[in-house]
C-alpha positions as CSV (number, residue, x, y, z in Angstrom):
1,M,0.0,0.0,0.0
2,N,1.3,3.4,-0.9
3,G,0.6,5.7,2.0
4,L,-2.5,7.7,2.8
5,E,-4.5,9.9,0.5
6,D,-6.0,13.1,2.0
7,L,-9.4,13.7,0.5
8,T,-11.3,16.9,0.9
9,P,-14.8,17.0,2.4
10,K,-16.2,17.9,-1.1
11,Q,-14.5,14.8,-2.6
12,V,-16.0,12.6,0.2
13,A,-19.4,14.1,-0.2
14,E,-19.4,13.5,-3.9
15,G,-18.2,9.9,-3.4
16,L,-20.9,9.2,-0.8
17,K,-23.6,10.7,-3.1
18,A,-22.3,8.6,-6.0
19,G,-22.2,5.4,-3.9
20,T,-18.5,4.9,-4.6
21,M,-17.3,5.5,-1.1
22,I,-18.1,4.3,2.4
23,L,-17.2,6.6,5.3
24,I,-16.0,5.2,8.6
25,D,-15.9,7.5,11.6
26,V,-13.2,6.4,14.1
27,R,-14.3,8.7,16.9
28,E,-15.6,7.3,20.1
29,P,-19.3,6.3,20.3
30,R,-20.2,9.3,22.5
31,E,-18.7,11.7,20.0
32,F,-20.5,9.9,17.1
33,A,-23.8,10.1,18.9
34,I,-23.6,13.8,19.4
35,E,-22.9,14.7,15.7
36,R,-22.1,12.8,12.6
37,I,-22.2,12.8,8.8
38,H,-25.2,11.1,7.1
39,G,-24.6,7.5,6.3
40,T,-21.3,7.2,8.3
41,L,-20.5,4.0,10.1
42,N,-18.7,4.0,13.5
43,H,-15.6,1.9,14.2
44,P,-13.9,3.7,17.1
45,L,-10.1,3.8,17.0
46,S,-9.9,2.6,20.6
47,T,-11.4,-0.8,19.6
48,L,-10.6,-0.8,15.9
49,E,-10.2,-4.3,14.4
50,P,-9.0,-3.8,10.8
51,V,-10.3,-7.2,9.7
52,V,-13.9,-6.0,10.2
53,M,-13.5,-3.0,7.8
54,P,-16.1,-3.2,5.1
55,V,-13.6,-3.5,2.3
56,D,-15.5,-5.3,-0.5
57,G,-14.0,-3.8,-3.7
58,Q,-17.3,-2.1,-4.5
59,R,-16.8,1.1,-2.6
60,R,-13.6,2.9,-1.4
61,V,-13.3,2.9,2.4
62,V,-12.5,6.4,3.7
63,L,-11.8,7.1,7.3
64,S,-12.8,10.2,9.3
65,C,-12.6,11.6,12.8
66,A,-12.9,15.1,14.4
67,G,-9.8,16.7,12.9
68,G,-7.9,14.1,10.8
69,R,-5.3,12.7,13.3
70,R,-7.2,9.6,14.5
71,S,-8.3,8.7,11.0
72,A,-4.7,8.8,9.8
73,V,-3.7,6.5,12.7
74,A,-6.5,4.1,12.0
75,A,-5.5,3.9,8.3
76,I,-2.0,3.0,9.4
77,H,-3.4,0.3,11.6
78,C,-5.4,-1.1,8.7
79,Q,-2.5,-1.0,6.3
80,D,-0.2,-2.7,8.9
81,A,-2.8,-5.5,9.1
82,G,-2.9,-5.8,5.3
83,I,-6.3,-4.2,4.9
84,N,-6.6,-1.9,1.9
85,V,-7.7,1.4,3.5
86,D,-5.7,4.2,1.9
87,A,-7.7,7.4,2.3
88,H,-9.0,9.6,5.0
89,M,-10.9,12.9,5.1
90,A,-8.3,15.7,5.8
91,G,-9.6,17.9,8.6
92,G,-12.3,15.4,9.6
93,L,-15.7,16.5,10.8
94,G,-14.4,20.0,11.5
95,A,-13.5,20.5,7.9
96,W,-16.8,18.9,6.8
97,K,-18.8,21.4,8.8
98,A,-16.6,24.3,7.7
99,A,-17.4,23.4,4.1
100,G,-21.1,23.8,5.0
101,L,-21.9,20.1,4.4
102,P,-24.9,18.4,6.2
103,I,-24.7,16.6,9.5
104,I,-27.0,15.0,12.0
105,A,-26.6,16.3,15.6
106,V,-28.3,16.0,18.9
107,D,-29.1,19.2,20.9
108,P,-27.5,18.5,24.3
109,D,-30.1,20.6,26.2
110,T,-33.2,19.0,24.7
111,G,-32.1,15.7,23.0
112,E,-33.7,17.0,19.8
113,I,-32.2,15.6,16.6
114,I,-30.9,18.4,14.4
115,N,-30.7,17.3,10.8
116,T,-29.1,19.9,8.6
117,G,-30.4,18.0,5.5
118,K,-29.0,15.8,2.9
119,E,-27.2,17.1,-0.2
């Protein structure tokens, strides 16, 4: 495997919409429950088992976290285990939100689900 490709939030959004990518969020379950990207799966870095990554050759697996560091670490773990995960979203969820892309969040005061909509 040849290192890690940094994808932009726009590239990831386009891949998700086209069905050519699957996004794996490696943040912890509590973080994931508070806010996440539509359609993202959660495989926390703290319990990551590379062999369970949904690598099927149909969609490219892309990793994400809050800011890009944990997803890069998770990709290295996958590569070290021989699992073909070679991309992550640079800047993570922070960059996704800065780009104005949609998320699902939970209001911590009311428990209300805030859905900023799908593209």
